C-alpha positions as CSV (number, residue, x, y, z in Angstrom):
1,M,44.5,-10.4,75.5
2,I,40.9,-10.3,75.2
3,E,38.6,-13.2,76.0
4,V,35.0,-13.2,75.0
5,N,32.5,-16.1,76.0
6,F,29.1,-16.9,74.5
7,T,26.7,-19.4,76.3
8,G,23.7,-20.7,74.8
9,G,21.2,-23.7,74.6
10,S,21.6,-23.8,70.8
11,M,24.1,-23.1,68.0
12,R,21.3,-20.7,66.7
13,A,21.3,-19.0,70.1
14,L,25.3,-18.8,70.1
15,R,25.2,-17.3,66.4
16,E,22.6,-14.6,67.4
17,Q,24.7,-13.7,70.4
18,M,27.9,-13.2,68.3
19,A,26.1,-11.4,65.5
20,H,24.8,-8.8,68.1
21,F,28.1,-8.8,69.8
22,L,29.8,-8.0,66.4
23,D,27.2,-5.5,65.3
24,A,27.7,-3.6,68.6
25,L,31.6,-3.5,67.9
26,Y,31.2,-2.2,64.3
27,V,32.9,1.2,63.8
28,P,32.7,3.0,60.5
29,P,36.2,3.1,58.8
30,T,36.3,7.0,59.6
31,E,36.1,6.5,63.3
32,V,38.5,3.5,63.6
33,M,41.2,4.0,66.1
34,T,44.8,2.8,65.5
35,E,46.7,0.6,68.1
36,R,49.8,3.1,68.1
37,D,49.5,6.3,70.2
38,P,49.1,9.6,68.4
39,E,52.3,11.6,67.9
40,P,52.5,14.3,70.6
41,A,52.0,17.9,69.5
42,P,55.5,19.7,69.6
43,K,56.0,21.8,72.7
44,A,56.4,25.4,72.0
45,K,59.4,26.7,73.5
46,P,58.9,29.2,76.4
47,Q,59.4,32.9,75.2
48,P,61.3,35.2,77.7
49,K,59.3,37.7,79.3
50,P,60.1,41.2,78.0
51,V,62.3,43.2,80.5
52,A,59.5,45.5,81.3
53,E,57.4,42.8,82.8
54,V,60.0,41.2,85.1
55,A,59.5,42.7,88.6
56,P,62.7,43.3,90.3
57,E,63.3,41.1,93.6
58,P,62.9,42.9,96.6
59,K,66.1,43.5,98.4
60,V,66.6,44.1,102.1
61,A,69.2,47.1,102.4
62,A,72.0,46.0,104.8
63,P,72.4,48.3,107.7
64,A,75.5,50.4,108.1
65,T,78.5,48.5,109.3
66,N,79.3,48.6,113.0
67,A,82.6,50.5,113.0
68,D,83.9,48.9,116.3
69,G,82.6,45.4,115.5
70,P,81.6,42.8,113.1
71,T,80.0,43.3,109.7
72,Y,76.5,42.7,108.7
73,D,77.7,39.8,106.6
74,E,79.3,38.3,109.5
75,V,76.0,38.5,111.5
76,R,74.2,37.0,108.6
77,A,76.6,34.1,108.2
78,A,76.5,33.3,112.0
79,V,72.6,33.2,111.7
80,L,72.7,31.2,108.7
81,G,75.2,28.9,110.3
82,V,72.7,28.1,112.9
83,A,70.0,27.3,110.3
84,G,72.4,25.0,108.3
85,V,73.3,23.1,111.6
86,F,69.9,22.9,113.1
87,S,67.0,24.4,111.3
88,K,65.3,27.5,110.0
89,D,63.2,27.7,113.3
90,D,66.3,27.8,115.5
91,A,67.8,30.5,113.3
92,I,64.5,32.6,113.8
93,A,64.6,31.8,117.6
94,L,68.1,33.4,117.6
95,L,67.0,36.3,115.6
96,N,63.8,36.8,118.1
97,Q,66.2,36.9,121.0
98,F,67.7,40.0,119.7
99,G,64.3,41.7,118.7
100,A,64.3,40.7,115.0
101,K,61.4,38.8,113.4
102,K,63.0,37.3,110.3
103,N,66.1,39.1,109.2
104,A,69.3,39.8,110.7
105,S,69.2,43.4,109.4
106,E,66.4,44.0,112.0
107,I,69.0,43.7,114.7
108,D,70.8,46.9,116.2
109,P,74.4,46.8,114.8
110,T,75.5,47.5,118.4
111,R,74.4,44.0,119.2
112,W,75.8,42.2,116.3
113,A,78.7,40.7,118.3
114,E,76.2,39.5,120.8
115,V,74.3,37.8,118.1
116,I,77.5,36.2,116.7
117,A,78.4,34.9,120.1
118,A,75.1,33.4,120.7
119,A,75.3,31.8,117.3
120,K,78.7,30.2,118.1
121,A,77.5,29.2,121.5
122,R,74.3,27.6,120.0
123,I,76.4,25.7,117.2
124,E,79.0,24.5,119.7
125,G,76.5,23.6,122.2
126,T,77.6,25.5,125.2
């Protein structure tokens, strides 16, 4: 709701104020805005990128398996288990204990059993 107030000492003063107000509001018909919102422009569907432009995801090669012990996937699962139960920072701390910065593939395969044992101990709280 719009409310407009005019005050004046005479009817003539009020009439002049209203005329001035209405003149200021006048908009030529070609510039009149409608009350309803304009229809949005149709969105263009995203086009798939050509295969040549899509960069392949970098992959960390898993080290060779330790013939006498656990596999890389078991070590990775143990570290991810710590991250899932606690936090990513706890999992990185576990990796750091074994000389790795951010990835289980950085750990010497001869120490994988130790990593799994440390992860289990951390999760079980022992």
